[in-house]
C-alpha positions in Angstrom: -39.8 -9.9 -12.5 -39.7 -12.3 -9.6 -39.1 -10.6 -6.3 -36.1 -11.7 -4.2 -37.3 -13.2 -0.9 -36.7 -10.8 2.0 -33.8 -11.9 4.1 -33.9 -12.0 7.9 -32.4 -8.8 9.3 -32.2 -8.7 13.1 -29.8 -8.2 15.9 -28.0 -11.5 15.0 -27.0 -10.0 11.6 -25.1 -7.1 13.2 -21.5 -8.2 13.4 -19.4 -7.4 16.4 -15.8 -7.7 15.5 -14.0 -9.0 18.6 -10.6 -7.7 19.6 -8.2 -7.1 16.7 -10.5 -8.6 14.0 -11.8 -5.1 13.4 -8.3 -3.9 12.5 -7.7 -6.7 10.1 -11.2 -6.2 8.6 -10.8 -2.4 8.1 -7.0 -1.6 8.3 -7.5 1.8 6.5 -9.5 3.1 9.5 -6.5 2.7 11.8 -3.4 3.4 9.6 -4.8 5.4 6.7 -4.1 3.0 3.9 -2.7 -0.4 3.1 -0.2 1.1 0.6 3.4 2.3 1.4 2.1 5.1 3.6 0.3 2.7 5.9 3.2 0.3 5.9 5.6 3.0 7.2 3.0 4.0 9.7 3.5 0.7 11.5 7.1 1.8 12.3 6.0 5.3 13.4 3.5 3.8 15.9 6.1 1.8 17.7 8.7 4.6 17.6 6.1 7.0 18.9 5.7 4.8 22.0 9.4 5.1 22.6 9.2 8.9 22.0 6.5 9.1 24.6 8.9 7.5 27.1 11.5 10.1 26.1 8.9 12.9 26.7 8.3 11.5 30.2 12.1 11.7 30.8 12.8 7.9 30.9 14.4 7.3 27.5 17.2 8.9 25.5 18.2 6.2 23.0 16.0 4.6 20.3 17.4 2.1 17.7 15.5 1.3 14.6 16.8 -1.5 12.4 15.6 -2.7 9.0 16.5 -6.4 8.9 16.6 -8.8 6.0 13.2 -10.0 4.9 11.8 -6.5 5.7 11.6 -7.2 9.4 11.7 -4.1 11.6 13.2 -3.9 15.1 12.6 -0.9 17.4 14.5 -0.8 20.7 14.4 1.8 23.4 16.0 2.3 26.8 12.9 3.4 28.6 11.2 1.9 31.6 9.9 -1.1 29.7 6.2 -1.9 29.4 4.8 -3.0 32.8 4.8 -6.8 33.1 2.4 -7.2 36.0 -1.1 -8.6 35.8 -3.8 -6.1 34.6 -6.4 -6.4 37.3 -9.6 -6.0 35.1 -8.5 -8.5 32.5 -6.4 -10.8 34.6 -3.6 -11.0 32.0 -0.1 -9.4 31.7 -0.1 -5.7 30.9 2.3 -6.5 28.0 -0.3 -8.8 26.5 -3.0 -6.1 27.0 -1.0 -3.5 25.2 -0.5 -5.7 22.2 -3.9 -7.3 22.0 -6.5 -4.8 23.3 -7.5 -1.6 21.4 -7.5 1.6 23.4 -5.3 0.2 26.1 -2.2 1.9 27.4 -0.7 4.3 30.0 -1.9 7.5 28.2 -5.5 7.8 29.5 -5.0 9.8 32.7 -3.4 7.0 34.7 -0.3 9.2 35.5 2.0 7.3 33.1 2.6 10.2 30.8 2.4 14.0 30.9 2.6 14.5 27.2 1.8 11.8 24.6 1.2 11.6 20.9 -0.4 8.2 20.9 -3.6 9.4 22.5 -5.9 6.7 21.1 -3.8 3.9 22.6 -4.2 1.8 19.5 -0.6 1.9 18.2 1.0 -1.3 19.5 -2.2 -3.4 19.1 -2.8 -2.2 15.6 0.8 -3.0 14.6 0.4 -6.5 16.1 -2.9 -7.1 14.3 -1.4 -6.2 10.9 1.8 -8.2 11.4 2.5 -11.7 10.3 4.3 -12.1 13.5 5.5 -9.8 16.3 7.9 -10.4 19.2 8.3 -8.1 22.2 11.0 -8.2 24.8 10.8 -6.2 28.0 13.5 -5.4 30.5 12.5 -3.9 33.8 15.9 -3.6 35.5 15.4 -6.9 37.2 14.2 -9.5 34.7 13.9 -9.9 30.9 10.5 -11.0 29.5 9.4 -12.3 26.1 6.2 -12.8 24.2 5.4 -13.7 20.6 2.2 -13.1 18.6 1.0 -14.2 15.2 -1.5 -12.0 13.3 -2.5 -10.4 16.6 -3.0 -13.6 18.7 -0.5 -14.6 21.4 1.5 -17.8 20.9 1.8 -18.2 24.7 1.6 -16.1 27.8 4.4 -13.7 28.7 7.4 -15.6 30.0 10.5 -14.6 32.1 13.8 -15.3 30.4 16.0 -14.5 33.5 17.6 -11.6 35.3 19.0 -8.4 33.8 20.0 -4.9 34.8 18.8 -3.4 31.5 15.6 -1.4 31.1 13.6 -0.9 27.9 11.4 -2.4 25.3 12.3 -4.1 22.0 9.6 -4.8 19.4 10.4 -6.9 16.3 7.7 -7.4 13.7 7.1 -8.4 10.1 4.2 -6.7 8.3 1.6 -9.1 7.0 1.7 -9.5 3.2 -2.0 -10.4 3.3 -2.7 -6.9 4.6 -0.4 -4.6 2.5 0.2 -3.9 -1.1 4.0 -3.9 -0.4 6.0 -4.8 2.6 9.3 -3.2 1.4 10.3 -0.2 3.5 11.9 3.0 2.0 14.9 4.0 4.0 14.7 7.7 3.1 11.1 7.9 4.1 11.8 6.5 7.5 14.9 8.7 7.9 12.9 11.9 7.1 10.3 11.1 9.8 12.8 9.9 12.4 15.0 13.0 11.8 11.9 15.1 12.4 11.4 13.4 15.8 15.0 14.0 16.7 14.6 17.7 16.0 11.4 17.9 18.0 13.0 16.3 21.0 16.3 18.0 21.6 19.0 15.6 23.0 17.3 12.3 22.1 19.5 9.8 20.1 17.8 8.0 17.3 19.8 5.5 15.2 18.4 4.2 12.0 20.2 1.2 10.4 19.4 -0.6 7.1 20.8 -4.2 7.3 19.0 -5.4 4.2 21.9 -4.9 1.7 25.5 -6.2 1.6 26.8 -3.3 3.6 24.8 -1.8 6.5 23.7 1.9 6.1 23.4 3.9 9.4 22.2 7.4 10.2 22.7 8.8 13.7 20.0 11.5 14.4 20.8 13.7 17.3 20.3 17.5 17.6 21.0 19.4 20.8 19.6 22.5 19.1 16.1 21.0 18.8 13.7 23.0 16.6 16.3 25.7 16.0 18.5 23.0 14.3 15.3 22.0 12.4 14.9 25.5 11.0 18.6 25.6 10.1 18.2 22.3 8.3 15.1 23.5 6.4 17.0 26.7 5.3 20.3 25.1 4.4 19.9 25.7 0.7 18.3 29.2 0.9 19.6 32.7 1.0 19.2 34.0 4.6 17.8 37.4 5.5 19.4 37.2 9.0 22.0 34.8 10.3 20.6 33.5 13.6 17.5 31.5 14.2 15.1 33.3 16.5 14.0 30.9 19.3 11.4 31.3 22.0 9.8 28.9 24.5 7.4 29.0 27.4 6.2 26.4 29.8 3.1 26.5 32.0 1.3 23.9 34.1 0.7 20.8 31.8 1.6 22.6 28.6 4.7 23.9 26.8 5.2 25.9 23.5 8.3 26.6 21.5 8.8 28.4 18.3 11.9 28.8 16.0 11.9 31.0 13.0 14.2 32.5 10.4 13.6 34.6 7.3 15.0 34.0 3.8 15.2 36.2 0.8 12.7 33.9 -1.0 9.0 34.6 -1.8 7.4 31.5 -0.2 6.9 30.5 3.4 7.2 27.2 5.2 5.5 26.8 8.6 5.6 23.3 10.1 3.5 22.8 13.2 3.5 19.9 15.7 1.5 18.9 18.8 2.9 16.3 21.1 5.4 15.4 18.2 2.5 14.8 15.8 2.8 16.8 12.6 -0.4 18.8 12.4 -0.5 19.2 8.6 -3.8 21.2 8.7 -2.5 23.5 11.5 -4.8 24.4 14.3 -5.0 26.7 17.2 -1.2 26.8 17.8 -0.6 27.9 14.2 -3.4 30.5 14.3 -1.9 32.0 17.5 1.6 32.1 15.9 0.3 33.8 12.7 -1.7 36.4 14.6 1.1 37.3 16.9 3.6 37.6 14.0 1.4 40.0 12.1 0.7 42.2 15.2 4.4 42.3 16.2 5.7 43.5 12.9 3.0 46.1 12.4 3.4 47.4 16.0 7.2 47.4 15.7 7.1 49.2 12.4 4.8 51.9 13.7 6.8 52.3 16.9 9.9 53.1 15.0 8.3 54.9 12.1 9.2 52.3 9.5 5.7 52.4 7.9 4.1 55.6 6.6 0.6 56.7 5.6 -1.2 54.3 8.0 -0.1 51.4 5.8 -0.7 48.0 7.3 1.1 44.7 6.6 -1.1 41.7 6.0 -0.4 38.2 7.3 0.8 37.2 3.8 3.2 40.2 3.7 4.9 39.3 7.0 5.1 35.6 6.2 6.9 36.0 2.8 10.3 34.2 3.0 9.5 32.8 6.5 10.6 29.4 7.7 9.1 28.5 11.1 8.6 25.5 13.3 5.9 25.6 16.0 5.9 22.8 18.5 3.5 22.5 21.5 3.1 19.8 24.1 0.0 19.5 26.2 -1.6 16.9 28.5 -5.0 16.7 26.9 -4.5 17.3 23.2 -7.7 17.5 21.2 -7.1 16.6 17.6 -9.7 17.2 14.9 -10.2 14.2 12.6 -9.1 10.6 12.7 -5.7 11.5 11.2 -4.9 14.1 13.9 -4.1 16.7 11.3 -5.4 19.7 13.2 -5.1 20.8 16.8 -8.3 22.0 18.5 -7.2 23.2 22.0 -8.3 26.8 22.3 -5.9 27.5 25.2 -2.9 26.9 22.9 -3.9 29.8 20.6 -3.7 32.3 23.5 -0.5 30.8 24.9 1.3 30.8 21.6 0.1 34.2 20.6 1.0 35.8 23.9 4.5 34.2 24.0 5.4 35.1 20.4 4.2 38.7 20.7 6.1 39.4 23.9 9.3 37.5 23.1 9.6 38.5 19.4 8.9 42.1 20.2 11.7 42.1 22.8 14.0 40.3 20.3 13.4 42.9 17.5 13.9 45.8 19.9 17.2 44.3 21.0 18.2 43.6 17.4 17.0 46.6 15.4 18.9 45.6 12.2 16.9 42.3 12.1 13.7 44.2 12.9 14.3 46.7 10.0 15.1 43.9 7.6 11.9 42.0 8.4 9.7 45.1 8.0 11.4 46.0 4.7 10.8 42.4 3.5 7.1 42.8 4.5 6.8 46.1 2.7 8.4 44.7 -0.4 5.9 41.8 -0.3 3.0 44.4 0.2 4.1 46.3 -2.9 4.3 43.0 -4.9 0.8 42.0 -3.6 -0.7 45.2 -4.8 1.1 44.8 -8.2 -0.3 41.2 -8.4 -3.8 42.5 -7.6 -3.5 45.0 -10.5 -2.2 42.3 -12.8 -5.0 39.9 -11.8 -7.7 42.5 -12.3 -6.3 43.4 -15.7 -6.3 39.8 -16.7 -9.9 39.4 -15.6 -11.0 42.5 -17.5 -9.2 41.3 -20.6 -10.9 37.9 -20.3 -14.4 39.5 -19.9 -13.8 41.4 -23.3 -12.9 38.2 -25.1 -15.6 36.1 -26.9 -14.6 33.2 -24.6 -12.9 33.2 -21.2 -11.1 30.0 -22.0 -7.7 30.0 -23.7 -7.8 30.1 -27.5 -5.5 27.0 -27.8 -7.6 24.9 -25.4 -9.5 22.0 -27.0 -12.1 21.5 -24.3 -14.0 18.3 -23.6 -17.8 17.8 -23.6 -18.1 16.2 -20.1 -18.5 18.5 -17.1 -18.3 16.0 -14.3 -14.7 16.5 -12.9 -14.7 12.9 -11.7 -14.5 12.0 -15.4 -12.6 14.9 -17.0 -8.9 15.2 -17.8 -6.7 18.1 -18.9 -3.6 17.2 -20.9 -0.9 19.9 -20.7 1.1 19.0 -23.8 4.6 20.1 -24.7 4.7 21.7 -28.2 2.1 22.5 -30.9 3.0 19.5 -32.9 2.3 17.0 -30.1 -0.7 19.1 -29.2 -2.1 18.6 -32.6 -1.7 14.9 -32.4 -3.2 14.8 -29.0 -6.2 16.8 -30.1 -6.8 14.4 -33.1 -6.2 11.2 -31.0 -8.1 12.1 -27.8 -11.5 11.1 -26.5 -13.2 14.4 -26.9 -15.9 13.5 -24.5 -13.6 13.5 -21.4 -10.2 14.7 -22.5 -9.2 18.4 -23.0 -5.9 19.4 -24.6 -3.9 22.5 -23.9 -0.7 22.8 -25.9 2.2 24.6 -24.3 5.1 26.0 -26.2 8.5 27.1 -25.0 9.8 27.4 -21.4 7.6 29.0 -18.8 8.8 31.2 -16.0 10.6 29.6 -13.0 8.3 30.6 -10.2 10.8 29.7 -7.5 12.5 33.0 -8.4 9.4 35.1 -9.0 6.5 36.7 -7.2 2.8 36.3 -8.0 2.5 39.3 -10.3 5.1 37.8 -12.6 2.8 34.7 -13.0 -0.2 36.9 -13.9 1.9 38.5 -16.6 3.3 35.3 -18.0 1.8 34.3 -21.3 2.9 30.6 -20.8 1.2 30.1 -17.4 -1.9 32.3 -17.7 -3.6 29.8 -20.1 -3.0 27.0 -17.5 -4.6 29.1 -14.7 -7.6 30.1 -16.9 -8.2 26.5 -18.1 -8.1 25.0 -14.6 -10.5 27.7 -13.4 -9.7 27.7 -9.7 -7.4 30.7 -9.4 -4.0 30.7 -7.7 -2.2 31.8 -4.5 -4.7 33.1 -1.9 -7.5 33.2 -4.5 -7.1 29.4 -5.1 -10.5 27.6 -4.7 -10.3 23.9 -5.6 -14.1 23.6 -5.7 -13.9 25.5 -9.0 -11.5 23.0 -10.6 -12.7 22.1 -14.1 -10.8 18.8 -14.5 -10.3 15.9 -12.1 -7.0 14.9 -13.6 -4.3 17.3 -14.8 -1.8 15.3 -16.8 1.5 16.7 -17.8 2.6 15.2 -21.1 6.2 16.2 -22.1 8.9 14.6 -24.2 11.1 12.0 -22.6 14.2 14.1 -22.8 16.1 16.8 -20.9 13.8 19.6 -22.1 10.7 17.6 -21.3 12.0 17.0 -17.8 12.7 20.7 -17.3 9.1 21.6 -18.4 7.7 19.0 -16.0 9.8 20.4 -13.2 8.8 24.0 -14.0 5.1 23.1 -14.0 5.4 21.0 -10.8 7.2 24.0 -9.1 4.3 26.2 -10.2 1.7 23.9 -8.8 3.5 23.4 -5.5 4.1 27.1 -4.9 0.8 28.5 -6.1 -1.8 25.7 -6.4 -0.6 23.2 -3.7 -4.0 21.6 -3.0 -3.9 20.3 -6.6 -0.9 18.1 -5.6 -2.1 17.4 -2.0 -5.5 16.1 -3.2 -3.9 14.0 -6.0 -5.1 15.8 -9.1 -1.7 16.0 -10.9 -0.3 13.2 -13.0 2.7 12.6 -15.3 2.1 10.9 -18.6 4.5 8.1 -19.5 5.1 8.1 -23.3 7.1 5.2 -24.7 10.8 5.6 -25.7 10.8 3.0 -28.5 8.6 1.5 -31.2 9.5 -1.9 -32.4 7.9 -3.8 -35.3 8.3 -6.7 -37.6 5.6 -6.9 -40.3 2.3 -6.1 -38.7 3.5 -7.0 -35.2 4.1 -3.8 -33.1 5.4 -3.2 -29.6 6.0 -0.1 -27.6 8.8 -0.1 -25.0 9.1 2.3 -22.1 12.6 1.3 -21.0 15.8 -0.1 -22.6 15.1 -3.4 -20.9 11.7 -3.7 -22.4 13.1 -2.7 -25.8 15.6 -5.6 -25.7 13.0 -8.1 -24.5 10.5 -7.2 -27.2 13.3 -7.3 -29.8 14.0 -10.9 -28.9 10.3 -11.8 -28.9 9.7 -10.2 -32.3 12.9 -11.7 -33.9 11.7 -15.2 -32.9 13.7 -18.5 -33.3 14.6 -17.4 -36.9 16.2 -14.2 -35.6 14.4 -12.1 -38.2 15.1 -8.4 -38.5 13.2 -6.1 -36.1 12.8 -2.4 -36.9 13.4 -0.1 -33.9 12.5 3.6 -33.7 13.7 5.8 -30.8 11.1 8.5 -30.2 12.8 11.9 -29.8 9.6 13.6 -29.0 5.8 13.3 -28.7 5.4 15.0 -32.1 6.9 12.0 -33.8 3.8 9.9 -32.9 0.7 10.1 -35.0 -2.7 10.5 -33.2 -3.5 6.8 -33.1 -0.1 5.9 -31.7 -0.3 8.7 -29.1 -3.8 7.4 -28.0 -2.7 3.8 -27.8 0.5 4.4 -25.8 -0.1 7.5 -23.7 -3.7 8.6 -23.6 -6.0 5.5 -23.6 -7.1 5.0 -20.0 -7.3 1.3 -20.6 -3.7 0.9 -21.6 -1.7 4.0 -20.6 0.6 4.4 -17.6 0.3 7.7 -15.6 2.1 8.5 -12.4 0.3 10.5 -9.7 2.3 13.2 -8.0 1.9 13.1 -4.3 3.2 15.5 -1.6 3.8 13.2 1.4 6.4 15.4 3.1 6.0 19.2 2.6 9.4 19.9 4.1 11.2 17.5 1.8 9.3 18.8 -1.3 10.1 22.4 -0.3 13.8 21.4 0.0 13.8 19.7 -3.4 12.2 22.5 -5.3 14.6 25.0 -3.6 17.6 22.8 -4.7 16.4 22.2 -8.2 14.9 25.6 -9.0 16.5 28.1 -6.5 19.3 30.6 -6.9 22.1 28.6 -5.3 24.2 26.6 -7.8 26.2 24.5 -5.3 23.3 22.5 -3.8 22.0 21.7 -7.3 25.4 20.5 -8.4 25.7 18.4 -5.3 22.3 16.9 -5.8 23.1 16.0 -9.5 26.4 14.4 -8.4 24.7 12.3 -5.8 21.8 11.2 -7.9 23.4 10.8 -11.4 24.0 7.1 -10.7 20.3 6.5 -10.6 19.8 7.7 -14.2 19.4 4.6 -16.3 18.5 6.1 -19.7 20.2 9.3 -20.7 19.7 10.5 -24.2 22.5 12.9 -25.2 
C-alpha cells in the first residue's frame, strides 16, 4: 500500500479563532447544545444580566417579549450598560460587552456584589449566535443604539438623543444556521422566568407572547420569594403542616435563605440555587442543609423523648415528604463544571448548616406540634426503610436460589455492550410474543408486562420490592433502585416502553415513567428511556402497504393508494400491538432504520414533580383541572 505523504504540521497549522468565531465554530461549548435547550439558553443569558442588575439593587422590572418571526426582546430598567470608551480596547463598553468574550462588570471591578453570569460570556455569545442583534441603552441622559450581524458590528455605537429613562433593551433573532429550531416554547420560558421571580422577591418580570393573533401575557411577581416558591411546588400535595418554614442569614459578601415544608407524600424535592443559577447537582449549600436537617430532627427528638431505644433517623428518613428551596448568594461563587451544576464554595456548607440548625431548632421548640409531626413522619419512614430492606434481602435470597437471576419471561439479547443493547418493555403477552419473534435477538431484549403495576406515587419502597409487576423490570435492568441505584450496572443502553396506542397503554406508560422518575431518576436524566411509537393504521391496495401514525397520514396515504382511478383502499385500525404479526411489528416499531422512538428527558425537575403529583397523586381536583385544560390538545381519541 502506498504511504500517504506526511503533511506539514507546525505552529501555522494551529488555528486561533479570533473573537466570536470560536463561539460559532463550537456553539455547544458555550450554550450546551444547538437544540431547543441551547436556543432558550440565549434568552436566559440576556435575562440573567438584567437579574444581576436587580441583585445590585438597580432594577425591578424586566420585560421579555416573543415577537413575530421568533424575535426576542428583553428590556430592563437598570442602570444601562456603560457607554463610555473602554480604555484598553479604545471602543465603547457596549461594543466590548457584545463582541469580546469574558468581558463585563462581574470580574471584581465593583459593578456587582452577586452575579450569576460569572464567565462574562453571555451577551457576546448571544450576539455571536444571532442572525442580528440590536441593543439600546438609556443612561438617564441619552439614548444609544448599536446593531450587530452574526456577532460583528454594523457601525459604532451612536447617540439617538436625550432621555430621562435608564435601562437596556436587547432585541435579537437566533441564527438558523446555528440552531436546529428557532421556535421558542412559551411554557419553557415561563417556567424559568417564574423561578427567577421566586428567587428575587419583589422583582417584576412580564413575559408576553406576541406571535399569535392574541397576545398572551404572564406577570411574574412574588413578594414572598422562596416561601412562595415552596407553596407553588406543594400546591397539589397534602400538607403535613400549614406554614412554610423560612430562615435567612446574611454575612459579609454572602447570604443564605431556606424555605421548607413537609407533605404527606413519600418523595422529597430539594431545589438549590447559587446566585440564581439552579445547581442541579447540588453542592456545598445542599450538603450543609441536609446535614443540619438530620442533626436537628434527631437532637429535637431526643430532647423531648420522641425517640426510644437509641434509635436514629437517617437523612433519607428526615427528608421523606420534604419540599425545600435553598438559595445562596455570594461574591466569588465557585462552580464545578462548565454547566455550573454544582457549587464548590466550602464556606457555604458551614454557613447554611449553622443557620439551619439554629433557626430550625428554635422554630420547632416554639412550634411543638410541627416538631412532633416531623419526627413521627421520620419514624414512619424509618420503619418503611427497614421493611424495604427486609423485602430487598428476601428478593435477593430468592433470586440466588433460582437457576437464573434474570426474570423468567425475559428474552435476553446476545450483545453485552450497553451502547448497542435495548430492552423493550412490552404491554401484554400477545404483543410480547410478536416482539420476541420479530426482534433482532443480537441487540434487542424483550420483557412482556401484563396487567397494571402499582402506582408508586402512592407507595413506599417496600411495596415496589413486593410487586410482581415491577420486580422483573428491576431485575432485568440490573442497577437496583432508590438509594441502591447504580447506573454503572445498567444492562441496556435503551429502555423502550412499547404499549398500545389507547387509554390503557397511556396509563401503563405513565405508571412506568412515574416509577422511573421516583426510584430510578438517573435513567431519565441520562436519556436511557424511550417511548415506542406504534402505528395506528394499516392501509393497503393489492401489494402496496402503508402504515400511518396519525389520522392526517391515514388520509394522505389513502389518497395516494387510491390513485386517479379512486380504487378501493383497505384500512385497518390497530386496537393493540397484539394485532400485528412479528414482521409488521419489526417494520413499524422495532427496526432502528425505520422506527420512531421518543426519548424522555427531564429538563425541569420541579415541573416533572408537579406533573407526576397531578396525574398520579391522591388529589382528584388538580387532575380534573389538568384534563379540562389539556383535553383540547388531544387529536386522536379512540373511545
